[in-house]
Steps between C-alpha positions, in 0.01 A plus 500: 500500500427665835424825319261322262310341791480839673361663185243222464384533863491879545518641146730745321666786692315833496664840450490751784296730273221238500437548873194717436339211313525290817257721695153367589160643416218478756350181355825303515607657829173393663567142391864494611491709820153403626527126446634446853220695667226353278632146539473529879122474449570130451644452850406812707137395569621148575734635770199656678309173488798300627499706823120493541497124435677447834176612669258321271300534179246719679763775531534540122255792495768706675691494171264771369579773758865395492500546121348847551790586731746380236330723242532801733873431534527452123336840441740671742802334338393577143435868580827521692713342228334729246634790706843334515506467119461876453723592795784267389461459122837330450389183676641327804171483692526423869883509499526853361207630709633354827860607434397856407265559793593259781874461452752258350435199725119499461560532125738204503253295705231574241739433212633178651148380577388567144802325348419191704130548430551493124694176533207367704261637236656273241514200735143544632346574159663207327427266792134611507475457124644152528240423770221614265640281223531193717148560644367427152749214447560339844750249360748785460506590873825310560677714237405841647861611562626396155207669323545820702873520419432444129253790503752731674761422235247569224395839647864598559585434135186685394606810695855484370348549155378847602211680668278551197542147370412344834208744539362409157497132595370550855212730410288217357493265803448791742198635315370147443517448878308823563239389244473152656454650850224732379329203333535291818371778729222592256385138461517446876290809576253401226458157663445667838240743364312224318487284814726227359717509814344339812491737799616225738848508340588807708420638841300826509689823564504579872477137615662471847812282491666358809873560526514818292731765643646830386838331480376240250321762292814716487698193402255426217513864391880496493502176301247639252709814461757285322277568196642854501856392432625655180304828511828689554666360188373775268652776715836318484490457123402849378809519269355206301198708388471703184487879542336663684614219732345625832157556343499163327621328818228666710223399257632143490508490881137614527389242243686228686335602829153492347552155343650360821211634712232348274670162458597460866161593641323290234700184580450546876124543454465197267714283730280596798170444320604162359643389835842431351779430750876459479646165395861382489463334159254734322508881494195714582485631141498142373213406735295808403552433128395137544190599698396764245584321174582139584808337348446626147685733263437811716643328807825418320505845337481666845759263647729552204483881507537499881809282479641722226453829682631357827812386320538811288425727798863436582570741217405790731807410703712493185374846405541664843804321653757624241376861523510499880849349478601785267391758760694320774804462274494870410519575872791249526319261735520197270752401228520724196447205268125558554534828305610322183253444217523174307488428127124556495520825703357339813688489829602140438714456813201581720278267297741206529567553872123511561443177308781314677390619846141394431608151398698466825192610697272255318742217578524607865120514549415213260270733301246513788303825461355488852854503646610795289200737518543624864865594441400648165223713656722636778759595238228705327326664795820618667585721196130596480520631857828683443391660171170623648684637804752667271223674307343615830831665593525655152155663526565624855833648398401658168127575566407555130153616402241228574742297710256405779292245299827350372632479854182323615527246217862421586426486873221250441723288277790512745282406799334202329828381342673517838214305660519231231877471546459460879227238456723297269786516749274399789296228331757349263824568684629148434478570126623861490762516778779470244430856376625629839837339421555541128370860476759645745766294319389644165509858635846433651624374162355808329708722730816290451464524122440875521807540724712307250386711203561822694850383594578403140370832369707694754818315407447529123411868504762738358426738785625253761782619721697177443807587284559294186829312463775667293656241266865541410534176301378146449633158597363204303480155658437219252417151638629238251449124484716434192644646183206521260329736258264593784789626715672662202180689417477629858867606507457698178193669648691588819789647298258714298397680820863613561517398868803566716541129566351167389535207738406151383413269789521121476377277785673160503421181690836326429851648527611332178208651305588838643865478383404386146239774464748772602750382238241495220362841602843669477529381141139590407438834680838620637379860536205404725585434864385159629424425865447135597301409810515150644174359641549222754125427509437506118295818530533785251277762666671544839862556378380727219275721718775534763743611230249752362440637852876544550545684168191712565633611839833611350332661198266702722797665669610636162150577373521219245196312374509120502321329213460123480456383141339160477545304175191297407418296193138487385384169342307518175198327653360576844479137616877463448550704819410202718803316356750754637610622842359849557813626676471846349146541642618394848794742494275785387242418770763510776674816377189700419450603865863612548517875552721698262540202266362515146407163348496478120419191293655461153297247301646280228230348279556148371394433141420128522 
């Protein structure tokens, strides 16, 4: 039944030879990997206005030069990540760049930041999408958390079905959103040009505003730069592209940058001209759509596509997180389970861990986008800074032909990214301080995991200097609870291995039971030695493990191997297990960590 449900939810298993069919073309890749960056148009401009609103409505004209600064940073990042795509065509993005050029720890900081960032991508995107949905239907506000969790589960299942299948579904809402934004911006500009928008709705550019300071403008710029989250996803996910993967990834990146620049600047300009300000209950996009179209079909079309892309933008995290995890797992910094492909050829362990982590985050922050965005943005701009710095070091070290313009691009990107990171730490420290705690912990765990894998590899290697044990013979210890077919089956198995000695061990709670059992055993299995252990405290494990330790110590002196054979009957139906004591499982669990003791289970399958 479980298998049938799994097949229904994620589809039939795919052969390994079908992996090539799971690669993305540019059209689908743009939808899947750019959805996060494009969706930030829905909340990036709003973040600028939220900061400027603290001064007053008259300060809204500053959103235009701030937006220009964001576009300059976007240009530097797009050009830089295009260089990263060709320099590191196997993916990995900021992690691989930082590790290769700055060292292991900077690489792990970038990798750890991005892992957390992709979890935040899912949480922020779904929370923002839920906000857009409840802006159109205010009665649903009280169910924000439940709606957000339901969307995360849906997207997780969608990604477990495979890259191409999720891309085929996601392409439609992403392109519908782009279309709706072009319609909104076009209609808004048309209204402005035809004089349908009163001039008194906005303050003229250059109007003096009391209380404006460089600090506030930098804070607004940093908040608006949250619209650039997700631009690195394509460089992380190059292996998902069809061949030639680097070329297709670079073209997709440039297209994403162009779309993001047009949509972001258009929304900022329309919001300024219409005098739209931030509101707790209604998003800026919702207000603009209502001002331009009223509450008609176009309004709900824009709100619907905005909600969809904000929710489905989480898919960028699902595309990039597993591939980044694969790079970290290959370097032995996180568990190897992240290297395993699932039934549908996707890295299903990474997908499920991402979904579960995002749900925990949504519950912790009650699906409040405003609370998540600062932490989200810092998690993005820290890797931005490290990757740009890493590329600077690469160009300085290698000095290839035409390296100076590339160096300038990366220097510009690194400087602005570092400034944005500092501004976030200074202005929103109360919301981002946790990164100073969990990031060192994550890096520490990376090193501990790496140390463990290195130690395991050293001990398992045939070249190790540790001599292997020479075995002269075998001593079998057989715990018995009675004289049954289960025990008889195990004795026959032990005899078939031709051991030097078989010792049956019976643990009794009463002296009379012990005497009767010994008499019956002599008649039933006279050739098998029986040892009875009396337990004063009605415990089987302690007397048995002490006996095994004693035999093992003596056997080691003669280079004998001790094997404990555990008889176990298997019920016909799984639920029957709850009706029986699982003594065999307990014995195995306790003996499994004994050195120089082999534990073997002999199953006896019941027929009814």
